[in-house]
N, C-alpha and C positions, 0 to 999 in steps of 0.2 A: 267888363268889357265881352264882349263874342269869342267863346272859342273855334281852336281853327279845325276843318273838318278833319280825316282822313293824316294819316303818318305829316311828318311836317321834312322837305324836304329839302335841304336847297342848292334843289338845281334840278332838271328835268322837264322846264316848259319844251325842249323840241325834240321828248322822248315820250311816244304811245302809250308805255304802259312803261311799270314798274319793272326795279332791274328783278331777274332770276333771283330763285331762296339762296341758288349756291352764291351766285357773285352776293349779296347778302349780306351769307355769312363771311364772303374771304376779308369782302371790304367792312365791317366792321370794326373798329378799334374806339368804342365807349367803354367797353369795360376795361381797359387797362388809361385809356385819357382820358377820363370822368377827375383822377388828382387833378387836373388842370383847370379847373372850374371855377376858384378864388380869382385865376392869376386873367383866366377869359375876361372873366368879369368886373375888374380893374382896368383891362384894358378895353372893357366895352363902354365904360365909363366915360377912361378919356376917350376914345374917339365921338363919344356923343358929344362931349362938348366941342371939339375941333367942329363936328359938322352943324351944331349953335353959330360956332363963331363964320362957319362958312357961307352964314343964313341958309341952310336946309334944315334946322330944327329952331323953330321959334322959340319965348322962351317959355314958353309950358309945358310947348310939348317936349323942352329937354327938362324942367321938371319933371313932367311925370316918369321921364323915361329915366331919373337918375334915383326917383323914389321906388319905382319898378323893378332895377337892376339893384337897389340894399335889398327890398322883401325879400328880390329869389334870392339872393346870395344867403342871407338868414336862413330863409328854406333850403337852400342847401344843403348848409351847416348843420343844419337842427334836424335833415334826414328828410325835411317832409316833402320834399321834391327831390328823385331821382330818374337817372335815368331808361328806358323802356328799352324794349328788345326793338326798339323800328325804330332807337334814335341809329342814326351813322355811329356818328362823333360827338366829344364833347360840344360844339358850337353845335349840332342843327337840336342835342336835349337844350341847350341854354336857351336856343331859336325859340324852343317851341314852349318852354317859360314864359318868355317873356313876351309871344303872344297870347299867350290863355292870357297874360294879365293885361296889357293894352293892345290886343288886338289890331288893326291892320296896323296901327301905330308904331308897332312893334317890328315890323316891314323895314323902316328908314333906315334902321341903324345899319343894313346891312350895305348901305353904300358907301364907296367908294372904299371898301375893303376885301377883300377875297380870304379865306379858308387857309390859303398859303400865309398872307401876313401873320395868318391867326395866330397859325401855329407855331409858326416861327417867335414871335413873340413871347408868345406864354410857355415855353419851352424852354427860354431864355432869363426869365422872372423866375419861371419853377427850378432853375438848373442854379442859378444866381442865389436864390434865397433858400435853399437846399445843400450846396456846398458851403453855406455858414454853420449847417447844422454838422455835415459831417466834422468840418472843420473844429469844434466845440467839443464833437465826439473824442478827435484824435490828440487837441490838450488833453481833456479827463487820463488816454492813455497817456499822455507824456507825463504829466502829474503825479501820475502813481509811477511808473521808473523814475523821478526825479525825488520823488521823495525815501524810494528802495536807496534809491545813490546815495542820498543824504544818510544813510543809517552806515553803509557802508566804505566809507571811502577810507579808511583805515585796514582793509578788512583781506588780505592776501587771498586771490585764485591764481589760478593756474592761465595764463593767456594761450592761447591755441590757433597753428595755422594746420593745414592739412587734418586739423579732428586729432592734431598730436601735441603734447603738452610742445611749451616753446619758451617763456618768458612769462614771469608775474606780476602782474595784475592787480589792481584793487578791483574788485567787484563791481565799488563805484560806479568805476573808470566803464569796465564792461557793459553796466546798465544805463550809461550816458551816450555806449556808443548807437545805445536804440534813438535814444534820445532824435541825435543826432538826423538822420534821415528822416525824422517825423516834424523837423522843423522847416526843414528842402520842401518836404509834402506840404503842408501851411504857407513858406513862402507859393510853392507852385498855384495852388490854390486862390492867393489873392491875384499874381502874376495873371493869373487867366484868368479870370475876374474882369481885369480891364478891360480884356479884350474883350471880352462876352457883355460890359453895357454900350450895345448896338443898341437901337429901336431898329426889327423890319417894319414896322407897322404906318402904312402911308405908302408900301411900296405896290400895294392888290397885288392883282395874280404876278405879276410880273414886270409889269409897262407904267409903274408908276398911277395915276390918277389924274382925269380932266378937271377931276372936281377939287375948288381951292382951300385945300387940306393946309392943314398948319404939323409938317412930322416933326419936329422937335420941337409943340409943347407937348403932344406926345407922349415922346420921349423922357420929356420933363416929367413929366409928375407919371410916369412908371419908375423912374428912375433909372433910365439909362442915364449916358455924359450926351449921345448923341444918337440921329437920326441916321440909321445906313444911306452909305454915299453913291450906292447904286441898286436898284431897282431890283432888276436880276437874280446880281450875288444876294443879296436879302433875299430872298425867296430858297436859293436854293446854297445855300451855305448850311453846310453842319461839321464847320470845321470843329466850334465850340462844344459841338455833344463829342467829335475824336478828342479832343482836346483834355473833356472836362475825362469821360474814358479813362485814355493814359491816366491822366492824376489820379483814377481811382482809383487803375489798374497795379499804379506802382505800391497805395499803398499799402496794398493787395499784399505784393512780396512782399514787403519790409513787416507788415504783420506777420508772412511765413514763415521769415524768415529768425523775429522772434521766437515763437510759435515752431517751428523746429529745435530753438536751444533750448525751453523749456522742457521739451518733451526729452532730450538729453541730460535735461540737470537733474530731472525730476525718475528717472531711474535708476535702477538699481547699480547701476555700473559705473553713475554719477554721482547721486546719490546730495546733491547740493544743497536740491530743496524742496520743499517739502508742500504743498497744493489746500492750501487749506479744505475742506471737507464739503463745504456748501461751492467750490467753482473745479470739480471734482467728479467724477460719474465711479461704478465700478464694471463690474463685470456681472452678467444673468446665471455663471457657472461655477465663476472661481471666486470664493468669498474673501477670498487674501485682497485683492484686485482693486489698487484704485486707479484710473488711468488721467493724463491729461487732456480731456477729450477739447473743451478750449484752444487750447496750443494746437491739435488735431484739426480742426476746423479750421482753423487761422486757414491751415497749410492749404487742406482741398480747397475753399472761398476764393484765393486765389488765382484759382483756374478758370471758376467759373464770373469773376470780377475780365480777367485775359481775354477769356469767350467773348463774353462785352462789344470787349473794344476791339476783335480781330472781325466777330459780325458785323458793324458798322463803317468800319475799314473798307469791309472787301464791297460791302452794300454801295459806298461811296461812290468808291474805283473806277468805273465804265458809264456813272451817268454822265448822257446832256445836260446842258440849261433848259431851262429853270428847275422849275417843281414835274418832280417824278414820283408817279405815286410810293419811287421801291420807302423814298422814307418815310413810310408809315413806322419801319423797322427802327428806327433809331429811338424811338421815346422808351418801348421796352424795359434795351441794355442798361439804358440810363437809370431809369427810376429802380430798376434791380442793383444796379452800382448801389443807389443811395439806402436800398430799405439793407441790402447786404451787411454795407459799412457800419449803420445805424444797429445794424443787431449783436455786427463781433465784437463791434469798439470797447460797450462799454462792457463786454461777459470779460474781454481782453484789461482790461483796467482793474474791475474788480480779481481777477486772478492774480495779476502781480501786485494789488495791493497790499493783496491778507497773505499772500505766499511765506511759507517760513527759510531764514536762508540759513543752512546750515555751515556759521562760521570756522566749526572744528573739520571738518571734513573739506574746505576752503581751502583751509590752514593746512594742515598735512600734506593737502594734492598738489598744492603749491610749486615748491620744489624737486618735487618728481619730475624723474624722466630729464634728469642735466638739464635745466630749465637756465637756473644760476653760470650757461658756459656764457654768454654772453660778456656777461660780467668781468669773465674774465680775462676775456679779448680783452675788454676794453680797460679794465686794468692796465695789460703788458702797453695798448696804444696810447695810456699817459704817463709809460715807462718811456716813452719815446720807440717803442717796436714798433715798425707799419703794419697795419691791418692786416696786411695782403698774411705776411710769417705770423700775425699773432694767433689769426685765424685757423692754421696752418699747427701750431702750439698749440691752441685749448681740445682740436680735432684729434689730438693725438692725446691730451690727459684725457678726453672723451674716451676712448679707445679702452685706455686703459682700467680706468673705473668698468662700461662693464665686462671687460674681460675676469672682472675680478667681483664683476655682480657687489660694487659698490657703489655712493653717493660722492660726490666730489671733494668735501670737506671728510671721506675719514683718508684721505690720500697721504700719506707718510712725505717728512722733511726730505728726508733722499728719494723718494719717489718724482718729491717735483723736480729736483735736481736731474733727475733722471731721466725726466722730457722734455725741462729745457732751461737751460744756466739761468734763461730771465727769470724763470720761475722761484721766488721765496715762501717762507712764512706769510710773509706779508699780505701776501695775496689771500688768502683767510678774513679778510674784512672785509671783503664784498662776496662774500659767499652765503649769505646771509638773505635770504627773501624784506626781512623789513629792511635791510642797506639799500636791496637791487631797487624796494620801492621808493625811499626818498632820493634815493641819486639823482632821478627821473625829476627832472629843474623845469624844464624845459616847457611853454605855451602847447597845451593840447596832451603832453605826454598822463603817463600815469600816477605818480606820484603824488602826495596829498593835495602839498598847495595849487598846483594845475588840475587837479578834479574839482579841488573847492571853487576856482575860478571857473569852472565850466561848469558847475550850478548855478551860478550865481550869472552868468553869463545865460545859459537857458531858461533861466526861472523869469528872468528879465523879458524875455522874447516872449512867453510865453503870457504874459502879463496880458505883451497888446495884443497878442492873438486870441485876448476871450475878449477882446474890447469891440474886433473885427465883427467877431461869432455872432455877437449881439445886434450888429448892426438892421437894423432894415432895411432891405432893399427897397422896396415900394416904401417910398416919404409917408408918415402918416402925420 
């Protein structure tokens, strides 16, 4: 086939000369949007079939077009076809590749579509596809937390509020508390995917097309649920990017909170967890150090993810309809969010799955700080003492123990009576961590039974997510 002469441009007929170097350097996006190439080619196949259905390509031309697109896709995958410094964007590069294979026939594919609807379609396809990869990585981390939680259903730990000892909990319950936000993140991804499954292709630059195209056929072939209802909205809508970045930012926040807890748990002051050597780092000057760098990076990268969301929302907030070149700034934050999570999540999963929990240290810390005081108050309530009074009585008991620097169970029978006539020696039956945990039987609480139920429910949910994460977006 004859090759095109000079650089391929998707515009320029009305211009006397080419763009200035400064404009070209600012305008170019192919160095980051090249990753959209497989999706652009898939959309081109669907568009070629629609053009043939409209009588704008005959059967022979369609066959040549599809064969050339297949060959171009293979060449891209093998690295044999790459964008050049003269290609403005992924669409320009791929049209050059098509023209190299088909000559003037390749130029027919541009009929009835614009880079405006192309890029909106490509980006939706890319994000829907990679959302499933992110979901799979979230499931992997949740699995690691679930596995550790299963080992520690009965391991007592000091539950904290305000980073101070509050009430005893099981460490399995604590780990499962980090699974719940991940399950919500997975729900949000699937909910987002339903809204993102709308095809902009056929909207053209903004007004649709006078050609007899079939947007519904294109949408079906590309795995979308329906074509866009309004062509102006279709090319200017980036809600799907902003919402995706909100979800990834929230995932980042959840990972940051988990990371912060691991940093605390592994500190000398806590000493509850020991990280496997493969998932910790050392110091260049202090030979004794073992640092929870993965957990710290989880905290740090949350800021990066939130920054991407803020950048896109700020970019969008003042844009008039329809397409504006500002929207070129939508892709890099989205790509970066995916890259960041797919780098971070497996590292966190490995760290959690291989860490060693110091059961002895947790059990010893569980009753410290008068964490069984609420058990005393509840015991009084069961004796029909109003909780307001029970709270005051227990507070006086704690004050007595704090003054004497002793624990609740060390108070004599006489002292119990001195604090309140409602206190008697039988209160000691609730002054153990084991009894405190066993007494928590309501759904969602920290007792062994409810924790086992949580484990099963979370496991069942993750099984369904595993199935969703491997479903192809584009029907094959």
